A tleap script that builds the chain and sets N, CA, C and O, in Angstrom:
source leaprc.protein.ff14SB
mol = sequence {
  NMET ILE GLY TRP ARG VAL GLY TRP VAL VAL
  GLY PRO ALA THR LEU LEU ALA ASP VAL ALA
  ARG VAL SER ILE THR ASN VAL VAL CYS GLN
  THR GLY ILE ALA MET GLY ALA VAL ALA VAL
  ALA ILE ALA SER GLU ASN ASP GLY ILE PHE
  GLU SER THR LYS GLU LEU GLU ALA ARG ARG
  ASP LEU ILE LEU LYS GLN LEU LYS ASP PHE
  SER VAL ILE PRO PRO HIE GLY GLY TRP SER
  MET LEU ILE ASP VAL SER PRO LEU GLY LEU
  ASP GLY PRO THR ALA SER ASP LEU LEU LEU
  ARG LYS GLY LYS ILE ALA ALA THR PRO MET
  ILE ASN TRP GLY GLY GLU ARG CYS LEU ASN
  TYR VAL ARG ILE VAL TYR SER ASN GLU SER
  ARG ASP ARG LEU MET ASP ILE GLY ASP ARG
  PHE HIE CYS ALA PHE CGLU
}
set mol.1.N position { 39.060 77.027 115.179 }
set mol.1.CA position { 38.485 77.602 114.483 }
set mol.1.C position { 38.983 77.691 112.477 }
set mol.1.O position { 39.104 78.669 111.740 }
set mol.2.N position { 39.169 76.010 112.172 }
set mol.2.CA position { 39.446 75.701 111.068 }
set mol.2.C position { 38.501 76.378 109.984 }
set mol.2.O position { 37.335 76.141 110.301 }
set mol.3.N position { 38.563 77.011 109.010 }
set mol.3.CA position { 37.596 77.661 108.122 }
set mol.3.C position { 37.250 79.017 108.398 }
set mol.3.O position { 36.176 79.508 108.049 }
set mol.4.N position { 37.974 79.516 108.904 }
set mol.4.CA position { 37.629 81.239 109.267 }
set mol.4.C position { 38.257 81.831 107.838 }
set mol.4.O position { 37.800 82.916 107.479 }
set mol.5.N position { 38.980 81.383 107.237 }
set mol.5.CA position { 39.290 81.987 105.808 }
set mol.5.C position { 38.287 82.086 105.046 }
set mol.5.O position { 38.150 81.335 104.080 }
set mol.6.N position { 37.324 83.138 105.390 }
set mol.6.CA position { 36.297 83.373 104.265 }
set mol.6.C position { 36.133 85.035 103.720 }
set mol.6.O position { 36.452 85.969 104.455 }
set mol.7.N position { 35.707 85.194 102.628 }
set mol.7.CA position { 35.588 86.530 102.048 }
set mol.7.C position { 35.457 86.451 100.333 }
set mol.7.O position { 35.114 85.528 99.594 }
set mol.8.N position { 35.779 87.492 100.128 }
set mol.8.CA position { 35.811 87.928 98.486 }
set mol.8.C position { 35.991 89.494 98.399 }
set mol.8.O position { 35.613 90.343 99.206 }
set mol.9.N position { 36.671 89.652 97.201 }
set mol.9.CA position { 36.959 91.022 96.798 }
set mol.9.C position { 37.073 91.411 95.575 }
set mol.9.O position { 37.899 90.851 94.854 }
set mol.10.N position { 36.135 92.624 95.002 }
set mol.10.CA position { 35.435 92.997 93.909 }
set mol.10.C position { 36.428 94.344 93.332 }
set mol.10.O position { 36.920 95.059 94.206 }
set mol.11.N position { 36.590 94.534 92.504 }
set mol.11.CA position { 37.293 95.591 92.236 }
set mol.11.C position { 38.271 96.030 90.845 }
set mol.11.O position { 38.654 95.141 90.084 }
set mol.12.N position { 38.489 96.920 90.698 }
set mol.12.CA position { 39.645 96.966 89.448 }
set mol.12.C position { 40.614 96.133 89.144 }
set mol.12.O position { 41.568 96.041 89.917 }
set mol.13.N position { 40.568 95.436 88.074 }
set mol.13.CA position { 41.780 95.270 87.769 }
set mol.13.C position { 43.147 95.348 88.561 }
set mol.13.O position { 43.764 94.576 89.295 }
set mol.14.N position { 43.327 96.539 88.116 }
set mol.14.CA position { 44.681 97.176 88.725 }
set mol.14.C position { 44.957 97.054 90.111 }
set mol.14.O position { 46.038 96.674 90.559 }
set mol.15.N position { 44.073 97.344 90.712 }
set mol.15.CA position { 43.796 97.380 92.030 }
set mol.15.C position { 43.576 95.998 93.049 }
set mol.15.O position { 43.815 95.770 94.235 }
set mol.16.N position { 42.999 95.229 91.934 }
set mol.16.CA position { 43.022 93.427 92.621 }
set mol.16.C position { 44.532 92.798 92.278 }
set mol.16.O position { 44.905 91.862 92.985 }
set mol.17.N position { 45.113 93.117 91.578 }
set mol.17.CA position { 46.499 92.715 91.845 }
set mol.17.C position { 47.495 93.035 93.035 }
set mol.17.O position { 48.212 92.277 93.688 }
set mol.18.N position { 47.302 94.419 93.103 }
set mol.18.CA position { 48.120 94.703 94.829 }
set mol.18.C position { 47.040 93.458 96.056 }
set mol.18.O position { 47.501 92.744 96.947 }
set mol.19.N position { 45.879 93.574 95.720 }
set mol.19.CA position { 45.473 92.672 97.060 }
set mol.19.C position { 45.634 91.485 96.855 }
set mol.19.O position { 45.720 90.810 97.881 }
set mol.20.N position { 45.721 90.882 95.779 }
set mol.20.CA position { 46.191 89.199 95.429 }
set mol.20.C position { 47.794 89.524 96.106 }
set mol.20.O position { 48.150 88.865 97.083 }
set mol.21.N position { 48.528 90.367 95.633 }
set mol.21.CA position { 49.911 89.991 96.660 }
set mol.21.C position { 49.600 89.810 98.434 }
set mol.21.O position { 50.077 88.769 98.886 }
set mol.22.N position { 48.965 90.577 99.313 }
set mol.22.CA position { 48.928 90.968 99.957 }
set mol.22.C position { 47.742 89.721 100.609 }
set mol.22.O position { 47.608 89.469 101.806 }
set mol.23.N position { 47.098 89.174 99.661 }
set mol.23.CA position { 46.089 88.163 100.642 }
set mol.23.C position { 46.263 86.899 101.147 }
set mol.23.O position { 45.422 86.244 101.762 }
set mol.24.N position { 47.597 86.521 100.813 }
set mol.24.CA position { 48.646 85.419 101.440 }
set mol.24.C position { 48.333 85.816 102.965 }
set mol.24.O position { 47.892 84.870 103.618 }
set mol.25.N position { 48.459 86.899 103.588 }
set mol.25.CA position { 48.407 86.724 104.961 }
set mol.25.C position { 46.823 86.973 105.379 }
set mol.25.O position { 46.655 87.461 106.496 }
set mol.26.N position { 45.931 86.754 104.778 }
set mol.26.CA position { 44.623 86.477 105.064 }
set mol.26.C position { 44.054 84.586 104.909 }
set mol.26.O position { 43.168 83.963 105.494 }
set mol.27.N position { 44.904 84.244 104.014 }
set mol.27.CA position { 44.119 83.045 103.834 }
set mol.27.C position { 45.237 82.027 104.475 }
set mol.27.O position { 44.883 80.878 104.740 }
set mol.28.N position { 46.383 82.385 104.686 }
set mol.28.CA position { 47.364 80.982 105.203 }
set mol.28.C position { 47.745 81.902 106.610 }
set mol.28.O position { 47.675 81.182 107.606 }
set mol.29.N position { 47.910 82.509 106.745 }
set mol.29.CA position { 48.520 83.285 107.898 }
set mol.29.C position { 47.314 83.370 109.636 }
set mol.29.O position { 46.161 82.993 109.848 }
set mol.30.N position { 47.963 83.791 110.174 }
set mol.30.CA position { 46.588 83.916 111.569 }
set mol.30.C position { 45.888 85.618 111.255 }
set mol.30.O position { 46.548 86.648 111.398 }
set mol.31.N position { 44.629 85.574 110.869 }
set mol.31.CA position { 44.437 86.765 111.031 }
set mol.31.C position { 43.970 87.487 112.622 }
set mol.31.O position { 44.155 86.817 113.638 }
set mol.32.N position { 43.490 88.597 112.692 }
set mol.32.CA position { 43.653 89.495 113.777 }
set mol.32.C position { 42.136 88.775 114.400 }
set mol.32.O position { 42.189 88.701 115.628 }
set mol.33.N position { 41.493 88.513 114.114 }
set mol.33.CA position { 40.085 88.027 114.709 }
set mol.33.C position { 40.464 86.979 115.410 }
set mol.33.O position { 40.312 86.926 116.630 }
set mol.34.N position { 41.154 85.753 114.498 }
set mol.34.CA position { 41.342 84.587 115.073 }
set mol.34.C position { 42.038 84.723 116.226 }
set mol.34.O position { 41.790 84.104 117.260 }
set mol.35.N position { 43.136 85.729 116.037 }
set mol.35.CA position { 44.229 85.320 117.401 }
set mol.35.C position { 43.681 85.872 118.713 }
set mol.35.O position { 44.072 85.582 119.843 }
set mol.36.N position { 42.390 86.992 118.258 }
set mol.36.CA position { 41.544 87.338 119.464 }
set mol.36.C position { 40.838 86.813 120.069 }
set mol.36.O position { 40.704 86.976 121.282 }
set mol.37.N position { 39.845 85.608 118.971 }
set mol.37.CA position { 39.309 84.849 119.777 }
set mol.37.C position { 39.825 83.674 120.635 }
set mol.37.O position { 39.252 83.310 121.662 }
set mol.38.N position { 41.336 82.909 119.975 }
set mol.38.CA position { 42.075 82.164 120.608 }
set mol.38.C position { 42.055 82.657 121.977 }
set mol.38.O position { 41.506 82.022 122.878 }
set mol.39.N position { 42.854 84.182 122.223 }
set mol.39.CA position { 43.538 84.720 123.173 }
set mol.39.C position { 42.032 84.351 124.464 }
set mol.39.O position { 42.141 83.634 125.458 }
set mol.40.N position { 41.033 84.932 124.114 }
set mol.40.CA position { 39.751 84.786 124.625 }
set mol.40.C position { 39.688 83.249 125.402 }
set mol.40.O position { 39.627 83.071 126.619 }
set mol.41.N position { 39.722 82.128 124.263 }
set mol.41.CA position { 39.299 80.787 124.798 }
set mol.41.C position { 40.347 80.182 125.656 }
set mol.41.O position { 40.064 79.272 126.436 }
set mol.42.N position { 41.400 80.598 125.553 }
set mol.42.CA position { 42.509 79.746 126.352 }
set mol.42.C position { 42.520 80.768 127.637 }
set mol.42.O position { 43.061 80.317 128.647 }
set mol.43.N position { 42.128 81.735 127.689 }
set mol.43.CA position { 41.747 82.298 129.246 }
set mol.43.C position { 40.879 81.970 129.816 }
set mol.43.O position { 40.740 82.674 130.817 }
set mol.44.N position { 39.962 81.023 129.699 }
set mol.44.CA position { 38.606 80.638 130.232 }
set mol.44.C position { 39.194 79.513 131.084 }
set mol.44.O position { 40.192 78.888 130.728 }
set mol.45.N position { 38.511 79.271 132.270 }
set mol.45.CA position { 38.693 78.185 132.944 }
set mol.45.C position { 38.856 76.925 132.403 }
set mol.45.O position { 39.771 76.150 132.682 }
set mol.46.N position { 37.751 76.691 131.451 }
set mol.46.CA position { 37.438 75.280 130.683 }
set mol.46.C position { 37.783 75.609 129.082 }
set mol.46.O position { 36.928 75.815 128.220 }
set mol.47.N position { 39.034 75.613 128.905 }
set mol.47.CA position { 39.001 76.113 127.334 }
set mol.47.C position { 38.783 75.177 126.427 }
set mol.47.O position { 38.647 75.341 125.214 }
set mol.48.N position { 38.744 73.973 127.167 }
set mol.48.CA position { 38.466 72.490 125.941 }
set mol.48.C position { 39.503 72.070 125.274 }
set mol.48.O position { 39.352 71.033 124.628 }
set mol.49.N position { 40.666 72.670 125.250 }
set mol.49.CA position { 41.731 72.349 124.820 }
set mol.49.C position { 42.373 70.760 124.702 }
set mol.49.O position { 42.731 70.138 123.702 }
set mol.50.N position { 42.366 70.405 126.025 }
set mol.50.CA position { 42.922 69.137 126.179 }
set mol.50.C position { 42.098 67.862 125.666 }
set mol.50.O position { 42.503 66.787 125.225 }
set mol.51.N position { 40.598 68.430 125.909 }
set mol.51.CA position { 39.989 67.559 125.258 }
set mol.51.C position { 39.725 67.556 123.834 }
set mol.51.O position { 39.145 66.529 123.483 }
set mol.52.N position { 39.992 68.470 122.800 }
set mol.52.CA position { 40.289 68.833 121.627 }
set mol.52.C position { 41.370 68.167 121.329 }
set mol.52.O position { 41.363 67.434 120.340 }
set mol.53.N position { 42.253 68.265 121.951 }
set mol.53.CA position { 43.640 67.532 121.395 }
set mol.53.C position { 43.155 66.013 121.175 }
set mol.53.O position { 43.277 65.354 120.143 }
set mol.54.N position { 42.525 65.584 122.495 }
set mol.54.CA position { 42.854 64.195 122.535 }
set mol.54.C position { 41.869 63.542 121.420 }
set mol.54.O position { 42.222 62.583 120.733 }
set mol.55.N position { 40.236 64.341 121.285 }
set mol.55.CA position { 39.768 63.886 119.921 }
set mol.55.C position { 40.510 64.102 118.747 }
set mol.55.O position { 40.678 63.120 118.025 }
set mol.56.N position { 40.778 64.703 118.555 }
set mol.56.CA position { 42.016 65.039 116.824 }
set mol.56.C position { 42.801 63.840 117.150 }
set mol.56.O position { 42.605 62.915 116.362 }
set mol.57.N position { 43.709 63.584 118.178 }
set mol.57.CA position { 44.776 62.630 118.192 }
set mol.57.C position { 43.878 60.894 118.143 }
set mol.57.O position { 44.405 59.825 117.834 }
set mol.58.N position { 42.550 61.106 118.521 }
set mol.58.CA position { 41.812 59.898 118.560 }
set mol.58.C position { 41.493 59.152 116.874 }
set mol.58.O position { 41.840 58.055 116.437 }
set mol.59.N position { 40.724 60.238 116.237 }
set mol.59.CA position { 40.572 60.203 115.082 }
set mol.59.C position { 42.001 60.442 114.605 }
set mol.59.O position { 42.201 59.275 114.265 }
set mol.60.N position { 42.827 60.885 114.399 }
set mol.60.CA position { 44.390 60.813 113.446 }
set mol.60.C position { 44.563 59.291 113.651 }
set mol.60.O position { 44.664 58.537 112.683 }
set mol.61.N position { 44.600 58.791 115.117 }
set mol.61.CA position { 44.817 56.968 115.191 }
set mol.61.C position { 44.188 56.386 114.612 }
set mol.61.O position { 44.793 55.562 113.927 }
set mol.62.N position { 42.434 56.387 114.455 }
set mol.62.CA position { 41.447 55.821 113.599 }
set mol.62.C position { 42.073 55.784 112.229 }
set mol.62.O position { 42.340 54.777 111.574 }
set mol.63.N position { 42.224 56.792 111.966 }
set mol.63.CA position { 42.436 57.156 110.060 }
set mol.63.C position { 44.040 56.254 109.865 }
set mol.63.O position { 44.334 55.708 108.801 }
set mol.64.N position { 44.556 56.244 110.565 }
set mol.64.CA position { 45.877 55.467 110.129 }
set mol.64.C position { 45.833 54.161 110.662 }
set mol.64.O position { 46.740 53.479 110.184 }
set mol.65.N position { 45.152 53.572 111.441 }
set mol.65.CA position { 45.021 51.881 111.297 }
set mol.65.C position { 43.950 51.967 110.190 }
set mol.65.O position { 43.833 50.859 109.665 }
set mol.66.N position { 43.084 52.933 109.620 }
set mol.66.CA position { 42.530 52.136 108.553 }
set mol.66.C position { 42.946 52.214 107.114 }
set mol.66.O position { 42.691 51.532 106.122 }
set mol.67.N position { 43.837 53.517 107.393 }
set mol.67.CA position { 44.378 53.094 106.026 }
set mol.67.C position { 45.765 52.734 105.959 }
set mol.67.O position { 46.561 53.267 105.186 }
set mol.68.N position { 46.074 51.730 106.860 }
set mol.68.CA position { 47.277 50.829 106.886 }
set mol.68.C position { 47.954 50.458 105.708 }
set mol.68.O position { 49.184 50.461 105.674 }
set mol.69.N position { 47.290 50.150 104.776 }
set mol.69.CA position { 47.333 49.794 103.340 }
set mol.69.C position { 48.074 50.719 102.485 }
set mol.69.O position { 48.521 50.310 101.414 }
set mol.70.N position { 48.258 52.013 102.887 }
set mol.70.CA position { 48.532 53.420 101.934 }
set mol.70.C position { 49.585 53.860 102.654 }
set mol.70.O position { 49.862 53.619 103.829 }
set mol.71.N position { 50.245 54.636 101.729 }
set mol.71.CA position { 51.256 55.351 102.079 }
set mol.71.C position { 50.954 56.711 102.969 }
set mol.71.O position { 51.201 57.789 102.427 }
set mol.72.N position { 50.468 56.701 104.214 }
set mol.72.CA position { 50.417 57.810 104.916 }
set mol.72.C position { 51.241 58.148 105.471 }
set mol.72.O position { 51.994 57.320 105.983 }
set mol.73.N position { 51.519 59.858 105.651 }
set mol.73.CA position { 52.460 60.543 106.397 }
set mol.73.C position { 51.921 60.781 108.003 }
set mol.73.O position { 51.239 61.787 108.200 }
set mol.74.N position { 52.246 59.772 109.281 }
set mol.74.CA position { 51.360 60.377 110.266 }
set mol.74.C position { 51.593 61.428 110.404 }
set mol.74.O position { 52.614 61.823 109.841 }
set mol.75.N position { 50.787 62.423 111.211 }
set mol.75.CA position { 50.743 63.642 111.597 }
set mol.75.C position { 51.139 63.521 112.875 }
set mol.75.O position { 50.849 62.526 113.538 }
set mol.76.N position { 51.982 64.722 113.442 }
set mol.76.CA position { 52.456 64.544 114.840 }
set mol.76.C position { 51.205 65.529 115.928 }
set mol.76.O position { 51.101 65.477 117.153 }
set mol.77.N position { 50.464 66.296 115.028 }
set mol.77.CA position { 49.218 67.155 115.696 }
set mol.77.C position { 48.583 67.550 114.221 }
set mol.77.O position { 48.887 67.267 113.062 }
set mol.78.N position { 47.550 68.343 114.844 }
set mol.78.CA position { 46.715 68.965 113.539 }
set mol.78.C position { 45.391 68.384 113.327 }
set mol.78.O position { 44.759 67.568 113.998 }
set mol.79.N position { 45.129 68.971 112.280 }
set mol.79.CA position { 43.782 68.052 111.692 }
set mol.79.C position { 43.680 67.484 110.265 }
set mol.79.O position { 42.751 67.444 109.459 }
set mol.80.N position { 44.816 67.106 110.237 }
set mol.80.CA position { 44.896 66.674 108.648 }
set mol.80.C position { 46.166 65.845 108.408 }
set mol.80.O position { 47.148 65.795 109.149 }
set mol.81.N position { 45.998 65.278 107.377 }
set mol.81.CA position { 47.208 64.233 106.895 }
set mol.81.C position { 47.211 63.877 105.277 }
set mol.81.O position { 46.302 63.564 104.507 }
set mol.82.N position { 48.920 64.101 105.069 }
set mol.82.CA position { 48.785 63.505 103.541 }
set mol.82.C position { 49.586 62.250 103.706 }
set mol.82.O position { 50.422 61.828 104.505 }
set mol.83.N position { 48.541 61.515 101.821 }
set mol.83.CA position { 48.689 60.570 101.634 }
set mol.83.C position { 49.095 60.490 100.326 }
set mol.83.O position { 48.485 61.050 99.415 }
set mol.84.N position { 50.314 59.676 100.139 }
set mol.84.CA position { 51.032 59.649 98.761 }
set mol.84.C position { 50.849 58.651 97.903 }
set mol.84.O position { 51.172 57.465 97.972 }
set mol.85.N position { 50.132 59.444 96.846 }
set mol.85.CA position { 49.189 58.036 96.220 }
set mol.85.C position { 50.261 57.887 95.010 }
set mol.85.O position { 49.655 57.279 94.128 }
set mol.86.N position { 51.384 58.126 94.635 }
set mol.86.CA position { 52.357 57.517 93.456 }
set mol.86.C position { 52.505 56.184 93.584 }
set mol.86.O position { 52.426 55.454 92.596 }
set mol.87.N position { 52.792 55.597 95.102 }
set mol.87.CA position { 52.760 54.017 95.040 }
set mol.87.C position { 51.693 53.087 94.382 }
set mol.87.O position { 51.884 51.910 94.076 }
set mol.88.N position { 50.767 53.656 94.246 }
set mol.88.CA position { 49.405 53.614 93.437 }
set mol.88.C position { 49.286 53.625 92.237 }
set mol.88.O position { 48.448 53.053 91.540 }
set mol.89.N position { 50.552 54.613 91.812 }
set mol.89.CA position { 50.428 54.793 90.014 }
set mol.89.C position { 49.906 55.847 89.911 }
set mol.89.O position { 49.603 56.046 88.734 }
set mol.90.N position { 49.525 56.976 90.820 }
set mol.90.CA position { 48.371 57.750 90.477 }
set mol.90.C position { 49.281 58.986 90.893 }
set mol.90.O position { 50.454 58.916 91.257 }
set mol.91.N position { 48.354 60.355 90.741 }
set mol.91.CA position { 48.793 61.621 90.816 }
set mol.91.C position { 47.606 61.983 91.890 }
set mol.91.O position { 46.489 61.495 92.063 }
set mol.92.N position { 48.316 63.039 92.534 }
set mol.92.CA position { 47.097 63.984 93.550 }
set mol.92.C position { 46.171 64.110 92.860 }
set mol.92.O position { 45.265 63.277 92.891 }
set mol.93.N position { 46.127 65.384 91.892 }
set mol.93.CA position { 44.305 65.182 91.254 }
set mol.93.C position { 43.434 64.024 90.482 }
set mol.93.O position { 42.253 64.037 90.138 }
set mol.94.N position { 44.437 63.029 90.337 }
set mol.94.CA position { 43.773 61.851 89.906 }
set mol.94.C position { 43.272 61.384 91.163 }
set mol.94.O position { 42.054 61.357 91.340 }
set mol.95.N position { 44.198 60.952 92.207 }
set mol.95.CA position { 43.243 60.336 92.861 }
set mol.95.C position { 42.766 61.243 93.969 }
set mol.95.O position { 42.797 60.884 95.146 }
set mol.96.N position { 42.343 62.377 93.594 }
set mol.96.CA position { 41.221 63.328 94.568 }
set mol.96.C position { 40.182 63.055 93.607 }
set mol.96.O position { 39.060 63.280 94.061 }
set mol.97.N position { 40.203 62.728 92.668 }
set mol.97.CA position { 39.028 62.694 91.809 }
set mol.97.C position { 38.444 61.631 91.791 }
set mol.97.O position { 37.218 61.716 91.731 }
set mol.98.N position { 39.063 60.225 91.835 }
set mol.98.CA position { 38.724 58.861 92.269 }
set mol.98.C position { 37.924 58.824 93.744 }
set mol.98.O position { 36.819 58.348 94.004 }
set mol.99.N position { 38.951 59.544 94.666 }
set mol.99.CA position { 38.307 59.556 96.297 }
set mol.99.C position { 36.681 59.996 96.544 }
set mol.99.O position { 35.834 59.376 97.188 }
set mol.100.N position { 36.552 61.166 95.873 }
set mol.100.CA position { 35.529 61.647 95.658 }
set mol.100.C position { 34.542 61.105 95.246 }
set mol.100.O position { 33.529 60.854 95.899 }
set mol.101.N position { 34.793 60.821 93.863 }
set mol.101.CA position { 33.481 59.724 92.845 }
set mol.101.C position { 33.068 59.016 93.323 }
set mol.101.O position { 31.884 58.968 93.658 }
set mol.102.N position { 34.344 57.791 93.628 }
set mol.102.CA position { 34.079 56.266 94.208 }
set mol.102.C position { 34.038 55.930 95.587 }
set mol.102.O position { 33.439 55.021 96.162 }
set mol.103.N position { 34.970 57.055 96.121 }
set mol.103.CA position { 34.697 56.736 97.764 }
set mol.103.C position { 34.315 57.561 98.625 }
set mol.103.O position { 34.827 57.549 99.744 }
set mol.104.N position { 33.282 58.501 98.271 }
set mol.104.CA position { 32.917 59.705 98.704 }
set mol.104.C position { 33.684 60.505 99.708 }
set mol.104.O position { 33.085 60.877 100.718 }
set mol.105.N position { 34.737 60.761 99.569 }
set mol.105.CA position { 35.676 61.191 100.735 }
set mol.105.C position { 36.615 62.785 99.644 }
set mol.105.O position { 37.021 62.953 98.494 }
set mol.106.N position { 36.558 63.417 100.663 }
set mol.106.CA position { 36.542 65.312 99.739 }
set mol.106.C position { 38.390 65.277 100.117 }
set mol.106.O position { 38.736 65.590 101.256 }
set mol.107.N position { 39.194 64.978 99.332 }
set mol.107.CA position { 40.755 64.883 99.567 }
set mol.107.C position { 41.358 65.931 98.582 }
set mol.107.O position { 41.102 65.947 97.378 }
set mol.108.N position { 42.441 67.072 99.416 }
set mol.108.CA position { 42.694 68.110 98.420 }
set mol.108.C position { 44.252 67.609 97.744 }
set mol.108.O position { 45.188 67.076 98.341 }
set mol.109.N position { 44.142 67.996 96.275 }
set mol.109.CA position { 45.569 67.601 95.386 }
set mol.109.C position { 46.383 68.699 95.775 }
set mol.109.O position { 46.055 69.852 95.495 }
set mol.110.N position { 47.465 68.413 96.428 }
set mol.110.CA position { 48.662 69.075 96.811 }
set mol.110.C position { 49.677 69.363 95.673 }
set mol.110.O position { 50.852 69.701 95.822 }
set mol.111.N position { 48.891 69.131 94.302 }
set mol.111.CA position { 49.734 70.234 93.794 }
set mol.111.C position { 50.101 71.394 93.706 }
set mol.111.O position { 49.031 72.001 93.664 }
set mol.112.N position { 50.920 72.148 93.646 }
set mol.112.CA position { 51.252 73.638 93.670 }
set mol.112.C position { 51.579 74.006 94.818 }
set mol.112.O position { 52.145 75.065 95.090 }
set mol.113.N position { 51.212 73.065 95.655 }
set mol.113.CA position { 51.701 73.396 97.107 }
set mol.113.C position { 53.070 73.472 97.728 }
set mol.113.O position { 53.163 73.650 98.943 }
set mol.114.N position { 54.341 73.324 96.826 }
set mol.114.CA position { 55.804 73.126 96.730 }
set mol.114.C position { 55.955 72.867 95.762 }
set mol.114.O position { 55.328 73.274 94.784 }
set mol.115.N position { 57.367 71.661 95.816 }
set mol.115.CA position { 57.776 71.099 94.745 }
set mol.115.C position { 57.483 70.324 93.709 }
set mol.115.O position { 56.300 70.479 93.409 }
set mol.116.N position { 58.026 69.559 93.027 }
set mol.116.CA position { 57.447 68.907 92.115 }
set mol.116.C position { 56.868 67.673 92.825 }
set mol.116.O position { 55.866 67.099 92.398 }
set mol.117.N position { 57.451 67.338 93.785 }
set mol.117.CA position { 56.741 65.990 94.616 }
set mol.117.C position { 55.395 66.004 95.299 }
set mol.117.O position { 54.628 65.080 95.566 }
set mol.118.N position { 55.327 67.147 95.482 }
set mol.118.CA position { 53.900 67.481 95.894 }
set mol.118.C position { 53.013 66.978 94.837 }
set mol.118.O position { 52.063 66.575 95.508 }
set mol.119.N position { 52.738 66.759 93.677 }
set mol.119.CA position { 52.367 65.936 92.574 }
set mol.119.C position { 51.600 64.732 93.437 }
set mol.119.O position { 50.448 64.303 93.384 }
set mol.120.N position { 52.749 64.381 94.253 }
set mol.120.CA position { 52.247 62.939 94.363 }
set mol.120.C position { 51.357 62.633 95.585 }
set mol.120.O position { 51.224 61.463 95.943 }
set mol.121.N position { 50.654 63.782 96.331 }
set mol.121.CA position { 50.164 63.788 97.214 }
set mol.121.C position { 48.701 64.554 97.170 }
set mol.121.O position { 48.270 65.419 96.408 }
set mol.122.N position { 48.027 63.776 98.477 }
set mol.122.CA position { 46.336 64.175 98.555 }
set mol.122.C position { 46.427 64.694 100.227 }
set mol.122.O position { 47.225 64.129 100.974 }
set mol.123.N position { 45.697 65.615 100.643 }
set mol.123.CA position { 45.709 65.485 101.985 }
set mol.123.C position { 44.139 65.714 102.323 }
set mol.123.O position { 43.373 66.384 101.631 }
set mol.124.N position { 43.772 64.958 103.644 }
set mol.124.CA position { 42.611 64.729 103.989 }
set mol.124.C position { 42.617 65.165 105.373 }
set mol.124.O position { 43.530 65.007 106.184 }
set mol.125.N position { 41.169 65.897 105.605 }
set mol.125.CA position { 41.098 66.806 106.839 }
set mol.125.C position { 39.858 66.397 107.709 }
set mol.125.O position { 38.647 66.454 107.500 }
set mol.126.N position { 40.663 65.937 108.826 }
set mol.126.CA position { 39.555 65.274 109.728 }
set mol.126.C position { 38.944 66.197 111.252 }
set mol.126.O position { 38.616 65.765 112.357 }
set mol.127.N position { 38.978 67.301 110.816 }
set mol.127.CA position { 39.200 68.047 111.588 }
set mol.127.C position { 37.481 68.099 112.520 }
set mol.127.O position { 37.225 68.353 113.697 }
set mol.128.N position { 36.523 67.709 111.263 }
set mol.128.CA position { 35.095 68.104 111.655 }
set mol.128.C position { 34.254 66.795 111.442 }
set mol.128.O position { 33.026 66.828 111.365 }
set mol.129.N position { 35.201 65.310 111.325 }
set mol.129.CA position { 34.674 64.319 111.094 }
set mol.129.C position { 34.430 63.266 112.600 }
set mol.129.O position { 35.144 63.054 113.580 }
set mol.130.N position { 33.558 62.956 112.335 }
set mol.130.CA position { 33.295 62.012 113.758 }
set mol.130.C position { 33.783 60.752 113.303 }
set mol.130.O position { 33.769 60.250 112.179 }
set mol.131.N position { 34.465 60.102 115.022 }
set mol.131.CA position { 35.222 58.831 114.342 }
set mol.131.C position { 34.154 57.861 114.020 }
set mol.131.O position { 34.631 56.915 113.392 }
set mol.132.N position { 32.920 57.753 114.215 }
set mol.132.CA position { 31.736 56.970 113.361 }
set mol.132.C position { 31.617 57.118 112.334 }
set mol.132.O position { 31.063 56.159 111.797 }
set mol.133.N position { 31.890 57.968 111.636 }
set mol.133.CA position { 31.808 58.467 110.186 }
set mol.133.C position { 33.424 58.026 109.423 }
set mol.133.O position { 33.506 57.683 108.243 }
set mol.134.N position { 34.484 58.111 110.256 }
set mol.134.CA position { 35.765 57.701 110.009 }
set mol.134.C position { 36.109 55.872 109.875 }
set mol.134.O position { 37.037 55.177 109.462 }
set mol.135.N position { 35.018 55.693 110.370 }
set mol.135.CA position { 35.391 54.114 111.013 }
set mol.135.C position { 35.676 53.257 109.568 }
set mol.135.O position { 36.565 52.407 109.523 }
set mol.136.N position { 34.770 53.598 108.323 }
set mol.136.CA position { 34.990 52.684 107.018 }
set mol.136.C position { 35.560 53.578 105.998 }
set mol.136.O position { 35.098 53.657 104.859 }
set mol.137.N position { 36.861 54.445 106.544 }
set mol.137.CA position { 37.431 55.336 105.434 }
set mol.137.C position { 38.269 54.280 104.816 }
set mol.137.O position { 38.488 54.513 103.628 }
set mol.138.N position { 38.797 53.199 105.264 }
set mol.138.CA position { 39.574 52.090 104.633 }
set mol.138.C position { 39.199 52.008 103.486 }
set mol.138.O position { 39.629 52.672 102.542 }
set mol.139.N position { 38.281 51.105 103.458 }
set mol.139.CA position { 36.990 50.332 102.679 }
set mol.139.C position { 36.612 51.682 101.487 }
set mol.139.O position { 36.255 51.500 100.322 }
set mol.140.N position { 36.797 52.934 102.125 }
set mol.140.CA position { 36.531 53.916 100.755 }
set mol.140.C position { 37.563 54.330 100.322 }
set mol.140.O position { 37.384 54.922 99.258 }
set mol.141.N position { 39.271 54.284 100.860 }
set mol.141.CA position { 39.847 54.168 100.054 }
set mol.141.C position { 39.983 52.847 99.120 }
set mol.141.O position { 40.348 53.237 98.011 }
set mol.142.N position { 39.863 51.730 99.133 }
set mol.142.CA position { 40.187 50.681 98.900 }
set mol.142.C position { 39.155 50.865 97.681 }
set mol.142.O position { 39.419 50.967 96.483 }
set mol.143.N position { 38.026 50.877 98.260 }
set mol.143.CA position { 36.952 51.194 96.949 }
set mol.143.C position { 36.958 52.550 95.678 }
set mol.143.O position { 36.181 52.695 94.735 }
set mol.144.N position { 37.983 53.300 96.039 }
set mol.144.CA position { 38.186 54.528 94.976 }
set mol.144.C position { 39.167 54.046 94.428 }
set mol.144.O position { 39.367 54.632 93.364 }
set mol.145.N position { 39.958 53.186 94.641 }
set mol.145.CA position { 41.428 52.902 94.132 }
set mol.145.C position { 41.112 51.415 93.281 }
set mol.145.O position { 42.003 50.906 92.601 }
set mol.146.N position { 39.985 50.897 93.382 }
set mol.146.CA position { 39.766 49.289 92.523 }
set mol.146.C position { 40.183 49.645 91.143 }
set mol.146.O position { 40.168 48.794 90.254 }
savepdb mol mol.pdb
quit
């Protein structure tokens, strides 16, 4: 259910200041609709969790192999991973721009996601990418940073 965090708010600035303070629970934490949907999904006979987990692991392993020349933090689960671009002499925003323009890879610069070191990282999400599409991610990374 990645990507269920959608929506917008329009209103007076005085009201929106309070809305902004509480929005973190709607854009980062689990939402009620998602928790209910998960409960229904895992209660079914064939919930697909095992198959989904195996597919995400296969995608992760393929990317780790493809990006062996880069400083990747191997995830132990999930659907995304971080790459330290500082060994390339780059920061996250610069690397993200190069990856998009030259490598056709959308990568999120991790600036403002924590301490100062976050500036060194980009995140790639592979939850909705087929293994076929990921087969040349190493070549596209190299192309972006030539």
